[in-house]
Residue frames as qw, qx, qy, qz and C-alpha x, y, z in Angstrom:
[[0.031, 0.062, -0.872, -0.485, 17.12, 17.01, -15.51],
 [0.579, 0.013, -0.014, -0.815, 13.56, 17.08, -16.68],
 [0.147, 0.054, 0.984, -0.088, 11.41, 14.09, -15.79],
 [0.486, 0.001, -0.301, -0.821, 8.23, 13.53, -17.79],
 [0.616, -0.020, 0.636, -0.464, 5.25, 11.47, -16.62],
 [0.023, -0.063, 0.912, 0.406, 4.66, 8.32, -18.59],
 [0.550, -0.139, -0.376, -0.732, 1.32, 7.45, -20.08],
 [0.712, -0.239, 0.422, -0.509, -1.19, 5.48, -18.01],
 [0.118, 0.307, -0.931, -0.161, -0.34, 1.81, -18.10],
 [0.785, -0.127, -0.361, -0.487, -2.72, -1.02, -18.71],
 [0.624, -0.458, 0.545, -0.323, -3.11, -3.67, -16.04],
 [0.399, 0.302, -0.851, -0.162, -1.40, -6.96, -16.65],
 [0.843, -0.255, 0.122, -0.459, -3.45, -9.98, -15.60],
 [0.245, 0.413, -0.873, 0.085, -1.34, -12.82, -14.23],
 [0.867, -0.265, -0.208, -0.367, -3.18, -16.01, -13.37],
 [0.689, -0.570, 0.441, -0.077, -1.87, -18.49, -10.85],
 [0.607, -0.192, 0.687, 0.349, -0.54, -20.68, -13.63],
 [0.597, 0.750, 0.018, -0.284, -0.06, -19.55, -17.21],
 [0.603, -0.282, 0.584, 0.465, 2.26, -21.32, -19.60],
 [0.511, 0.773, -0.039, -0.373, 2.91, -19.73, -22.99],
 [0.651, 0.617, -0.439, -0.055, 4.61, -21.77, -25.73],
 [0.251, -0.526, 0.777, -0.238, 5.88, -24.21, -23.11],
 [0.626, 0.100, -0.710, -0.308, 5.83, -27.89, -24.06],
 [0.746, -0.362, -0.558, 0.035, 6.02, -29.20, -20.54],
 [0.128, -0.623, 0.461, -0.619, 6.43, -28.24, -16.92],
 [0.841, -0.230, -0.486, -0.059, 6.96, -30.96, -14.34],
 [0.473, -0.765, 0.338, -0.277, 8.00, -31.47, -10.74],
 [0.989, -0.020, -0.098, 0.110, 10.98, -33.56, -9.67],
 [0.633, 0.301, -0.260, 0.664, 14.19, -31.57, -9.31],
 [0.396, -0.677, -0.321, 0.531, 15.43, -29.15, -6.67],
 [0.089, -0.478, 0.185, 0.854, 15.16, -25.60, -7.94],
 [0.634, 0.647, 0.185, -0.381, 14.09, -24.83, -11.51],
 [0.498, -0.158, 0.679, 0.515, 15.67, -26.80, -14.37],
 [0.489, 0.718, 0.074, -0.490, 15.16, -25.09, -17.73],
 [0.510, -0.072, 0.713, 0.477, 15.81, -26.87, -21.03],
 [0.479, 0.690, 0.068, -0.538, 15.24, -25.40, -24.48],
 [0.616, 0.103, 0.637, 0.451, 15.57, -26.55, -28.05],
 [0.686, 0.402, -0.382, 0.471, 17.68, -24.95, -29.47],
 [0.633, -0.530, -0.299, 0.479, 19.83, -24.33, -26.38],
 [0.439, 0.104, 0.019, 0.892, 21.48, -21.02, -25.51],
 [0.149, -0.779, -0.403, -0.457, 18.43, -18.92, -24.56],
 [0.083, 0.325, -0.420, 0.843, 18.80, -16.05, -22.08],
 [0.422, -0.499, -0.752, 0.085, 16.92, -16.64, -18.82],
 [0.121, -0.417, 0.169, -0.885, 15.05, -13.87, -16.99],
 [0.353, -0.403, -0.809, 0.243, 13.56, -14.56, -13.55],
 [0.137, -0.817, -0.477, 0.294, 10.85, -12.07, -12.58],
 [0.275, 0.958, 0.061, 0.057, 12.31, -9.58, -15.06],
 [0.327, -0.809, 0.458, 0.170, 15.92, -9.98, -13.93],
 [0.725, 0.535, -0.432, -0.020, 18.52, -11.20, -16.39],
 [0.844, -0.490, 0.215, 0.031, 20.26, -14.06, -14.56],
 [0.204, 0.752, -0.605, -0.166, 23.11, -14.07, -17.09],
 [0.521, -0.127, 0.844, -0.009, 22.51, -17.79, -17.51],
 [0.510, 0.327, -0.496, -0.622, 21.82, -19.61, -20.77],
 [0.898, -0.027, 0.272, -0.345, 19.83, -22.80, -21.25],
 [0.694, -0.477, -0.525, -0.120, 20.13, -25.54, -20.26],
 [0.119, 0.427, -0.497, 0.746, 20.48, -24.29, -16.68],
 [0.513, -0.499, -0.686, 0.134, 19.40, -24.98, -13.13],
 [0.128, -0.663, 0.125, -0.727, 18.17, -22.01, -11.07],
 [0.298, 0.007, -0.804, 0.515, 19.01, -22.65, -7.43],
 [0.340, -0.665, -0.651, -0.135, 15.98, -22.77, -5.16],
 [0.399, -0.487, -0.318, 0.709, 17.62, -20.15, -2.93],
 [0.074, -0.030, 0.262, 0.962, 16.97, -17.58, -5.70],
 [0.361, -0.339, -0.593, -0.635, 13.24, -18.38, -5.74],
 [0.227, -0.064, 0.611, -0.756, 11.01, -17.39, -2.85],
 [0.183, 0.387, 0.898, -0.105, 7.65, -19.01, -2.21],
 [0.305, 0.647, 0.277, -0.642, 4.88, -17.57, -4.40],
 [0.682, 0.676, 0.277, -0.027, 4.19, -16.57, -8.00],
 [0.375, -0.541, 0.446, 0.606, 7.06, -16.20, -10.47],
 [0.647, 0.731, 0.048, -0.211, 7.71, -15.46, -14.12],
 [0.605, -0.264, 0.547, 0.514, 10.35, -17.00, -16.35],
 [0.533, 0.788, -0.045, -0.305, 11.09, -15.29, -19.67],
 [0.700, -0.154, 0.548, 0.431, 13.21, -17.08, -22.28],
 [0.467, 0.839, -0.021, -0.277, 14.57, -15.37, -25.36],
 [0.627, -0.173, 0.559, 0.514, 16.79, -16.58, -28.20],
 [0.186, 0.569, -0.249, -0.762, 17.36, -14.36, -31.20],
 [0.274, 0.186, -0.754, -0.568, 15.43, -15.47, -34.27],
 [0.281, -0.301, -0.911, -0.032, 12.76, -17.27, -32.23],
 [0.410, -0.685, -0.305, -0.520, 9.59, -16.42, -30.40],
 [0.083, -0.399, 0.606, -0.683, 10.02, -15.24, -26.81],
 [0.596, -0.323, -0.726, -0.119, 8.54, -17.66, -24.29],
 [0.253, -0.452, 0.387, -0.763, 6.91, -16.67, -20.98],
 [0.590, -0.244, -0.770, 0.019, 6.11, -19.10, -18.18],
 [0.352, -0.519, 0.285, -0.725, 4.17, -18.13, -15.01],
 [0.700, -0.157, -0.697, 0.027, 4.06, -20.56, -12.09],
 [0.588, -0.727, 0.142, -0.325, 3.69, -20.96, -8.33],
 [0.535, 0.376, -0.683, 0.327, 6.72, -22.12, -6.39],
 [0.765, -0.598, -0.087, -0.222, 6.43, -24.01, -3.11],
 [0.283, -0.750, 0.585, -0.123, 9.15, -24.50, -0.52],
 [0.522, -0.298, 0.798, 0.048, 11.39, -27.44, -1.35],
 [0.772, 0.500, 0.343, -0.193, 9.74, -27.91, -4.71],
 [0.324, -0.331, 0.616, 0.637, 11.58, -28.74, -7.90],
 [0.616, 0.656, 0.266, -0.347, 10.32, -27.83, -11.37],
 [0.453, -0.111, 0.627, 0.624, 11.52, -28.75, -14.84],
 [0.444, 0.729, 0.137, -0.503, 10.53, -26.54, -17.77],
 [0.520, -0.006, 0.677, 0.521, 11.02, -27.87, -21.30],
 [0.354, 0.759, 0.105, -0.537, 10.55, -25.52, -24.24],
 [0.593, 0.232, 0.556, 0.534, 10.79, -26.04, -28.00],
 [0.030, 0.554, -0.038, -0.831, 11.33, -22.61, -29.57],
 [0.536, 0.589, 0.587, 0.148, 9.33, -21.72, -32.65],
 [0.309, 0.042, 0.274, 0.910, 10.21, -19.27, -35.41],
 [0.234, 0.462, 0.297, -0.802, 8.01, -16.14, -35.69],
 [0.297, 0.436, 0.770, 0.360, 5.14, -16.30, -38.16],
 [0.031, -0.025, -0.116, -0.993, 3.97, -13.04, -39.84],
 [0.192, 0.814, -0.045, 0.547, 2.38, -10.67, -39.35],
 [0.635, -0.226, -0.425, 0.605, 4.86, -9.49, -36.72],
 [0.189, -0.923, -0.182, 0.281, 5.02, -6.30, -34.67],
 [0.584, 0.409, 0.060, 0.699, 7.04, -3.57, -36.40],
 [0.434, -0.666, -0.275, 0.540, 8.50, -0.46, -34.82],
 [0.296, 0.774, 0.065, 0.556, 8.84, 3.23, -35.45],
 [0.574, -0.471, -0.303, 0.597, 11.27, 5.01, -33.10],
 [0.129, 0.937, 0.180, 0.270, 10.68, 8.76, -32.94],
 [0.066, -0.834, 0.451, -0.311, 13.33, 9.39, -30.27],
 [0.180, -0.740, 0.305, 0.572, 16.24, 9.03, -30.13],
 [0.693, 0.663, -0.198, -0.200, 17.60, 9.16, -33.68],
 [0.944, 0.004, 0.064, 0.324, 20.22, 6.67, -34.78],
 [0.637, 0.261, -0.071, 0.722, 23.76, 8.06, -34.29],
 [0.178, -0.877, -0.091, -0.437, 22.46, 10.92, -32.12],
 [0.510, 0.120, -0.525, 0.670, 24.74, 12.31, -29.40],
 [0.450, -0.800, -0.316, -0.239, 23.71, 13.57, -25.95],
 [0.206, 0.520, -0.481, 0.675, 25.39, 15.70, -23.32],
 [0.543, -0.330, 0.406, -0.656, 22.96, 14.38, -20.71],
 [0.016, -0.118, 0.993, -0.009, 22.53, 10.79, -19.55],
 [0.376, 0.401, 0.709, -0.441, 18.72, 11.10, -19.26],
 [0.198, 0.151, -0.546, -0.800, 16.94, 10.67, -22.61],
 [0.699, 0.216, 0.388, -0.560, 13.53, 9.52, -23.85],
 [0.072, -0.054, 0.907, 0.411, 12.78, 6.51, -26.05],
 [0.493, 0.418, 0.433, -0.628, 9.45, 6.85, -27.83],
 [0.184, 0.213, -0.694, -0.663, 7.58, 5.69, -30.88],
 [0.773, 0.102, 0.047, -0.625, 4.86, 3.43, -32.28],
 [0.239, -0.136, 0.956, 0.103, 4.30, -0.29, -32.62],
 [0.727, 0.292, 0.021, -0.621, 1.94, -1.71, -35.24],
 [0.798, 0.023, 0.598, 0.064, 1.54, -4.99, -37.09],
 [0.299, -0.207, 0.641, 0.676, 3.12, -5.72, -40.45],
 [0.134, 0.485, 0.763, 0.406, -0.33, -5.80, -42.04],
 [0.027, -0.320, -0.006, -0.947, -0.97, -2.30, -40.56],
 [0.580, -0.597, -0.496, -0.248, -3.49, -3.60, -38.10],
 [0.313, -0.806, 0.273, -0.421, -3.23, -2.24, -34.50],
 [0.424, 0.204, -0.789, 0.394, -0.77, -3.72, -32.03],
 [0.625, -0.570, -0.310, -0.434, -2.97, -4.93, -29.17],
 [0.707, -0.160, -0.512, 0.461, -0.29, -5.61, -26.55],
 [0.305, -0.933, -0.114, -0.155, 0.17, -3.47, -23.46],
 [0.473, -0.764, 0.371, 0.233, 3.90, -3.88, -23.02],
 [0.761, 0.575, -0.268, 0.139, 7.16, -4.42, -24.88],
 [0.810, -0.418, 0.046, 0.408, 10.75, -5.19, -23.95],
 [0.249, 0.939, -0.219, 0.091, 13.39, -2.45, -24.23],
 [0.896, -0.141, -0.005, 0.421, 17.03, -3.51, -24.43],
 [0.068, 0.964, -0.232, 0.109, 19.74, -1.01, -23.52],
 [0.130, 0.685, -0.702, 0.145, 23.31, -2.24, -23.87],
 [0.442, 0.116, -0.889, 0.029, 22.24, -5.84, -23.34],
 [0.036, 0.146, 0.771, -0.619, 19.91, -5.26, -20.37],
 [0.225, -0.417, -0.705, -0.527, 16.18, -5.89, -20.78],
 [0.100, 0.258, 0.670, -0.689, 13.18, -4.44, -18.99],
 [0.143, 0.609, 0.762, 0.166, 9.47, -4.14, -19.64],
 [0.022, 0.128, 0.002, -0.991, 7.95, -0.88, -20.85],
 [0.399, 0.513, 0.614, -0.447, 4.31, 0.11, -21.20],
 [0.065, 0.108, 0.614, 0.779, 2.55, 0.41, -24.55],
 [0.247, 0.515, 0.543, -0.616, -0.63, 2.49, -24.66],
 [0.591, 0.713, 0.289, -0.242, -2.66, 2.34, -27.86],
 [0.809, 0.492, 0.049, 0.319, 0.40, 1.47, -29.97],
 [0.173, 0.860, -0.241, 0.415, 2.54, 4.19, -28.33],
 [0.808, -0.346, -0.281, 0.386, 5.53, 3.68, -26.07],
 [0.092, 0.850, -0.198, 0.479, 7.43, 6.28, -24.10],
 [0.848, -0.404, -0.209, 0.273, 10.25, 5.60, -21.64],
 [0.028, -0.922, 0.343, -0.177, 12.79, 7.76, -19.82],
 [0.956, -0.066, -0.115, 0.262, 16.15, 5.99, -19.58],
 [0.299, -0.864, 0.353, 0.197, 19.68, 6.65, -18.43],
 [0.850, 0.478, -0.168, 0.144, 22.31, 5.95, -21.07],
 [0.785, -0.407, 0.083, 0.460, 25.99, 5.30, -20.42],
 [0.028, -0.827, 0.350, 0.438, 28.98, 7.43, -21.30],
 [0.184, -0.324, 0.816, 0.442, 30.24, 6.47, -24.74],
 [0.372, 0.052, -0.689, -0.620, 28.45, 4.11, -27.14],
 [0.486, 0.098, 0.679, -0.541, 24.95, 2.75, -26.40],
 [0.202, -0.074, -0.821, -0.529, 22.79, 0.29, -28.32],
 [0.457, 0.162, 0.483, -0.729, 18.98, 0.36, -28.05],
 [0.330, -0.041, -0.761, -0.557, 16.39, -2.00, -29.51],
 [0.564, -0.025, 0.410, -0.716, 12.86, -3.13, -28.71],
 [0.216, -0.048, -0.926, -0.305, 10.92, -6.36, -29.13],
 [0.537, 0.029, 0.357, -0.764, 7.25, -7.18, -28.68],
 [0.190, 0.094, 0.973, 0.089, 4.88, -10.10, -29.14],
 [0.403, -0.140, -0.451, -0.784, 1.76, -10.32, -31.28],
 [0.735, -0.219, 0.204, -0.609, -1.51, -11.78, -29.97],
 [0.965, 0.107, -0.212, -0.108, -0.36, -15.16, -31.24],
 [0.747, -0.582, 0.242, 0.212, 2.96, -14.88, -29.39],
 [0.768, 0.407, 0.135, 0.476, 5.09, -14.16, -32.44],
 [0.453, -0.696, -0.020, 0.557, 8.04, -11.92, -31.59],
 [0.493, 0.788, 0.105, 0.353, 8.97, -8.88, -33.65],
 [0.625, -0.436, -0.018, 0.647, 12.30, -7.07, -33.18],
 [0.206, 0.962, 0.035, -0.175, 13.12, -3.46, -34.04],
 [0.641, 0.597, -0.230, 0.424, 16.24, -2.21, -35.75],
 [0.656, -0.443, -0.210, 0.574, 19.23, -1.61, -33.50],
 [0.198, 0.913, 0.011, 0.355, 20.11, 2.03, -33.06],
 [0.680, -0.095, -0.277, 0.672, 23.32, 3.55, -31.66],
 [0.094, -0.949, -0.078, -0.291, 23.50, 6.70, -29.55],
 [0.610, 0.235, -0.384, 0.653, 26.44, 8.34, -27.85],
 [0.462, -0.845, -0.251, 0.099, 26.82, 9.83, -24.38],
 [0.476, 0.567, -0.178, 0.649, 29.18, 12.78, -24.50],
 [0.429, -0.770, 0.187, -0.434, 29.66, 13.08, -20.76],
 [0.101, 0.441, -0.826, 0.336, 31.83, 11.65, -18.00],
 [0.640, -0.269, -0.709, -0.127, 30.60, 8.40, -16.52],
 [0.478, -0.717, 0.153, -0.484, 29.30, 8.96, -12.99],
 [0.009, -0.416, 0.849, -0.325, 31.14, 7.35, -10.10],
 [0.248, 0.163, 0.900, -0.320, 27.91, 5.71, -8.97],
 [0.511, -0.006, -0.327, -0.795, 24.74, 4.87, -10.88],
 [0.237, 0.088, 0.912, -0.322, 21.97, 2.77, -9.29],
 [0.437, 0.004, -0.470, -0.767, 19.02, 1.54, -11.39],
 [0.389, 0.116, 0.796, -0.449, 15.79, 0.06, -10.06],
 [0.454, 0.038, -0.563, -0.690, 13.34, -1.84, -12.28],
 [0.426, 0.047, 0.804, -0.412, 10.28, -3.97, -11.54],
 [0.010, 0.033, 0.877, 0.479, 7.77, -6.03, -13.46],
 [0.064, 0.614, 0.780, -0.101, 4.24, -4.77, -12.71],
 [0.245, 0.491, 0.377, 0.746, 2.45, -1.87, -14.39],
 [0.269, -0.796, -0.237, -0.488, 0.60, -0.03, -11.63],
 [0.741, -0.535, -0.241, 0.327, 2.81, -0.62, -8.61],
 [0.116, 0.917, -0.184, 0.333, 4.99, 2.17, -7.23],
 [0.854, -0.279, -0.153, 0.412, 8.41, 1.17, -5.90],
 [0.002, -0.983, 0.129, -0.130, 10.91, 3.69, -4.55],
 [0.754, 0.236, -0.319, 0.524, 14.69, 3.79, -4.50],
 [0.425, -0.900, 0.051, -0.085, 16.18, 5.04, -1.20],
 [0.749, 0.275, -0.296, 0.524, 19.86, 5.78, -0.67],
 [0.452, -0.887, 0.032, 0.085, 21.78, 7.06, 2.35],
 [0.578, 0.657, -0.327, 0.356, 25.28, 8.46, 1.71],
 [0.659, -0.053, -0.511, 0.550, 28.26, 8.44, 4.12],
 [0.006, 0.250, -0.243, 0.937, 27.10, 11.85, 5.45],
 [0.123, 0.340, 0.812, -0.457, 23.75, 10.36, 6.45],
 [0.361, 0.308, -0.102, -0.874, 21.87, 12.27, 3.76],
 [0.503, 0.283, 0.806, -0.130, 18.76, 10.49, 2.49],
 [0.221, 0.269, -0.468, -0.812, 18.03, 10.60, -1.27],
 [0.238, 0.353, 0.905, -0.023, 14.55, 9.53, -2.34],
 [0.143, 0.615, 0.620, 0.465, 11.37, 10.83, -4.02],
 [0.212, -0.929, -0.303, -0.029, 10.83, 13.63, -1.49],
 [0.320, -0.841, 0.303, 0.314, 14.53, 14.64, -1.25],
 [0.874, 0.459, 0.125, 0.097, 15.92, 14.11, -4.73],
 [0.468, 0.730, -0.295, 0.402, 19.20, 16.03, -4.34],
 [0.748, -0.621, 0.010, 0.236, 22.06, 15.30, -1.92],
 [0.289, -0.790, 0.326, 0.432, 25.64, 16.53, -1.79],
 [0.246, -0.400, 0.730, 0.496, 27.16, 14.37, -4.52],
 [0.007, -0.100, -0.862, -0.497, 24.20, 13.23, -6.60],
 [0.489, 0.113, 0.145, -0.853, 20.49, 13.01, -7.23],
 [0.493, 0.309, 0.810, -0.076, 17.54, 10.76, -7.96],
 [0.048, 0.259, -0.441, -0.858, 17.19, 11.50, -11.66],
 [0.465, -0.151, -0.637, -0.596, 14.20, 9.33, -12.50],
 [0.292, 0.030, 0.740, -0.605, 11.28, 8.80, -10.09],
 [0.346, -0.118, -0.736, -0.569, 8.75, 6.49, -11.69],
 [0.380, -0.002, 0.582, -0.719, 5.30, 6.38, -10.07],
 [0.746, 0.264, -0.001, -0.612, 3.33, 4.39, -12.68],
 [0.956, 0.021, 0.283, -0.076, 4.99, 1.00, -12.87],
 [0.886, 0.386, -0.024, 0.255, 7.98, -0.88, -14.26],
 [0.499, -0.628, 0.198, 0.563, 10.61, 1.82, -13.52],
 [0.696, 0.002, -0.455, 0.555, 13.33, 2.67, -13.98],
 [0.309, -0.951, 0.003, -0.015, 14.29, 4.78, -11.01],
 [0.764, 0.337, -0.157, 0.528, 17.88, 6.00, -11.25],
 [0.410, -0.888, 0.067, 0.199, 20.32, 7.59, -8.80],
 [0.742, 0.448, -0.101, 0.488, 23.65, 9.02, -10.05],
 [0.443, -0.847, 0.088, 0.280, 26.58, 10.57, -8.27],
 [0.577, 0.766, -0.233, 0.164, 29.31, 12.17, -10.37],
 [0.288, 0.533, -0.637, 0.477, 31.83, 12.21, -7.50],
 [0.766, -0.414, -0.489, -0.052, 31.35, 9.63, -4.81],
 [0.300, -0.769, 0.385, -0.412, 32.12, 10.44, -1.18],
 [0.391, 0.249, -0.854, 0.235, 34.42, 8.07, 0.69],
 [0.399, -0.115, 0.628, -0.658, 32.47, 5.94, 3.15],
 [0.143, 0.183, 0.972, 0.040, 29.58, 3.46, 3.14],
 [0.430, -0.001, -0.259, -0.865, 26.42, 3.85, 1.13],
 [0.320, 0.171, 0.875, -0.321, 23.16, 2.12, 2.04],
 [0.344, 0.042, -0.532, -0.773, 20.60, 1.16, -0.63],
 [0.283, 0.247, 0.853, -0.363, 17.03, 0.08, 0.18],
 [0.214, -0.203, -0.601, -0.742, 13.85, -0.29, -1.87],
 [0.299, 0.205, 0.621, -0.695, 10.38, 0.54, -0.51],
 [0.004, -0.400, -0.818, -0.412, 7.14, -0.84, -1.96],
 [0.144, 0.040, 0.206, -0.967, 5.14, 2.36, -1.61],
 [0.662, 0.255, 0.287, -0.644, 2.03, 0.95, -3.30],
 [0.314, 0.017, 0.902, 0.296, 0.96, -2.13, -5.26],
 [0.456, 0.255, -0.077, -0.849, -2.45, -0.69, -6.19],
 [0.849, 0.208, -0.042, -0.483, -4.01, -3.17, -8.67],
 [0.600, 0.408, -0.687, 0.037, -1.09, -5.59, -8.62],
 [0.883, -0.440, -0.140, -0.091, -0.84, -8.51, -6.22],
 [0.779, -0.403, 0.159, 0.452, 2.96, -8.38, -6.21],
 [0.388, 0.891, -0.234, -0.006, 6.00, -6.70, -7.71],
 [0.902, -0.141, 0.109, 0.393, 9.39, -8.27, -8.46],
 [0.064, 0.981, -0.169, -0.068, 12.28, -5.83, -8.31],
 [0.864, 0.016, 0.022, 0.503, 15.91, -5.86, -9.35],
 [0.134, -0.967, 0.116, 0.185, 18.69, -3.35, -8.81],
 [0.799, 0.345, -0.042, 0.491, 21.90, -2.72, -10.74],
 [0.358, -0.875, 0.098, 0.311, 24.81, -0.83, -9.21],
 [0.721, 0.556, 0.015, 0.413, 27.36, 0.67, -11.60],
 [0.463, -0.773, 0.098, 0.422, 30.68, 2.26, -10.65],
 [0.093, -0.617, 0.460, 0.632, 32.55, 4.46, -13.15],
 [0.599, 0.434, -0.343, -0.579, 30.45, 2.97, -15.94],
 [0.375, 0.196, -0.905, -0.046, 31.22, -0.66, -15.05],
 [0.756, -0.396, -0.300, -0.427, 28.58, -2.99, -13.60],
 [0.129, -0.494, 0.716, -0.477, 29.46, -3.66, -9.95],
 [0.108, 0.079, 0.968, -0.212, 26.64, -6.07, -9.11],
 [0.480, -0.255, -0.459, -0.703, 23.00, -7.05, -9.75],
 [0.164, -0.013, 0.787, -0.595, 20.62, -7.63, -6.83],
 [0.662, 0.202, 0.235, -0.682, 17.31, -9.46, -6.89],
 [0.307, -0.504, -0.350, -0.727, 14.77, -10.35, -7.93],
 [0.030, 0.064, 0.715, -0.696, 12.99, -9.44, -4.70],
 [0.233, -0.446, -0.773, -0.387, 9.32, -10.41, -4.39],
 [0.150, -0.035, 0.362, -0.919, 7.11, -7.72, -2.81],
 [0.245, -0.452, -0.813, -0.272, 3.61, -8.71, -1.66],
 [0.301, -0.739, -0.475, 0.371, 3.15, -6.02, 1.04],
 [0.291, 0.593, 0.109, 0.743, 2.96, -2.31, 0.40],
 [0.362, -0.095, -0.478, 0.794, 3.63, 0.47, 2.85],
 [0.256, -0.663, -0.355, -0.608, 0.21, 1.98, 3.42],
 [0.649, -0.756, -0.080, 0.037, 1.10, 1.53, 7.10],
 [0.333, 0.820, -0.399, 0.240, 4.39, 3.39, 7.12],
 [0.224, -0.630, 0.696, -0.262, 7.34, 1.49, 8.46],
 [0.957, -0.007, 0.199, -0.213, 6.06, -2.01, 7.69],
 [0.346, -0.570, 0.684, 0.295, 9.33, -4.03, 7.42],
 [0.653, 0.236, 0.705, 0.145, 7.75, -6.37, 4.83],
 [0.456, 0.863, 0.218, -0.026, 7.46, -3.41, 2.45],
 [0.029, -0.892, 0.427, 0.147, 11.24, -2.86, 2.52],
 [0.949, 0.209, -0.054, 0.230, 14.10, -4.62, 0.76],
 [0.404, -0.793, 0.353, 0.288, 17.61, -4.21, 2.18],
 [0.789, 0.606, -0.102, -0.009, 19.47, -4.27, -1.13],
 [0.802, 0.219, -0.193, 0.522, 23.10, -3.52, -0.36],
 [0.303, -0.918, 0.135, 0.217, 25.74, -1.60, 1.50],
 [0.813, 0.341, 0.019, 0.472, 28.95, -0.72, -0.30],
 [0.427, -0.773, 0.039, 0.467, 32.01, 1.26, 0.72],
 [0.571, 0.758, -0.001, 0.315, 33.82, 3.75, -1.53],
 [0.570, -0.718, 0.175, 0.359, 37.47, 4.46, -0.76],
 [0.266, -0.547, 0.499, 0.617, 40.06, 6.28, -2.85],
 [0.431, 0.448, -0.386, -0.682, 37.95, 6.14, -6.00],
 [0.431, 0.082, -0.858, -0.266, 36.93, 2.46, -5.88],
 [0.786, -0.358, -0.040, -0.502, 34.31, 0.21, -4.32],
 [0.015, -0.417, 0.868, -0.267, 35.55, -2.12, -1.61],
 [0.640, -0.182, -0.709, -0.236, 34.20, -5.60, -1.00],
 [0.476, -0.302, -0.654, 0.505, 35.02, -5.23, 2.71],
 [0.148, -0.827, -0.344, -0.419, 32.63, -2.73, 4.27],
 [0.139, 0.184, -0.454, 0.860, 33.40, 0.08, 6.62],
 [0.114, -0.513, -0.822, 0.218, 30.61, -0.17, 9.20],
 [0.082, -0.696, -0.323, -0.636, 27.82, 2.40, 8.97],
 [0.079, 0.217, -0.527, 0.818, 28.12, 4.72, 12.02],
 [0.071, -0.400, -0.856, 0.319, 25.53, 4.13, 14.71],
 [0.163, 0.501, 0.250, -0.812, 24.03, 7.61, 14.33],
 [0.335, 0.252, -0.543, -0.727, 23.43, 6.98, 10.60],
 [0.201, -0.155, -0.965, -0.068, 21.90, 3.59, 11.36],
 [0.031, 0.489, 0.671, -0.556, 19.44, 5.25, 13.74],
 [0.245, 0.453, -0.096, -0.852, 18.69, 7.97, 11.20],
 [0.270, 0.077, -0.808, -0.518, 17.95, 5.34, 8.56],
 [0.121, -0.339, -0.915, 0.183, 15.54, 3.62, 10.94],
 [0.125, 0.548, 0.376, -0.737, 13.73, 6.96, 11.61],
 [0.236, 0.353, -0.418, -0.803, 13.61, 7.84, 7.92],
 [0.186, -0.076, -0.928, -0.314, 12.06, 4.48, 7.05],
 [0.098, -0.495, -0.814, 0.288, 9.24, 5.05, 9.54],
 [0.062, 0.709, 0.264, -0.650, 8.49, 8.65, 8.46],
 [0.312, 0.138, 0.623, 0.704, 7.93, 8.61, 4.73],
 [0.286, 0.348, 0.096, -0.888, 5.92, 11.56, 3.38],
 [0.594, 0.473, 0.642, -0.106, 2.80, 10.71, 1.39],
 [0.277, 0.033, 0.531, 0.800, 2.91, 11.38, -2.33]]
């Protein structure tokens, strides 16, 4: 499957404390209490959909010490973004009054894919232009792409966006939203595309939230084979998308899973101009979401190969008789040792 390089991404500048369209932020609870008016907004922590709606309390166990980003979105209102520092044992309350978008708003042209288009391959491109309603240039450097209800950031370079994605078997919905300089949110039309192929047994998707960092998806199968950027094909599947310029996604698929235990890890290969990267991973089995992992906060990158702080142990899962088991079959010792060696001997890109 052909993988095309995305356009160079602009650098996002995150200050230690930035509050956009947030009426108040205060200390006093354990974890992060989020209240909005109206209620019912979707909550994203460091780019990961928590599948929680406001009002809600995010448990402090989900939030590591350091910088974080809360995104709040409710259809028909402006998206709200809150950046903050979180200290151990700290409690924060965020109160937001949503505002309705005021024109001119971002508007969207989608060159690919076409509405109602069908594909025999799960890897497709989403591309097009963003401009303002008054035909002035869109000055933002990113937008939000929504595929089947799941959001992630994509780069916008001089009004143009281009993203390689993995669609599901069957019906898929795609839409995009973006904010103007004044924080007013524009939303594209919804389009529907169809995947005319069998859903893979396993699909693993990695996304992150910074534009120049390079994170890598690593998977070891029950045979001990290591699938990653330098070995993209193993017995039952392949790394179909290897993103090297920020945000992701990186995607592994296996049409026919092998019985046994799989190991999934993420390596922060490079942060470059970013101080951190927050990653999340989705694991799908036969087209159904098995679990979401993260967000994981990377602040160390692996310029010294084998640095454990540059690795995230995401998950182990066991496949048996065509299903994923909650109870793991232990990874054989020889595979564990191979994984340890592989992690310390990553080829340079």
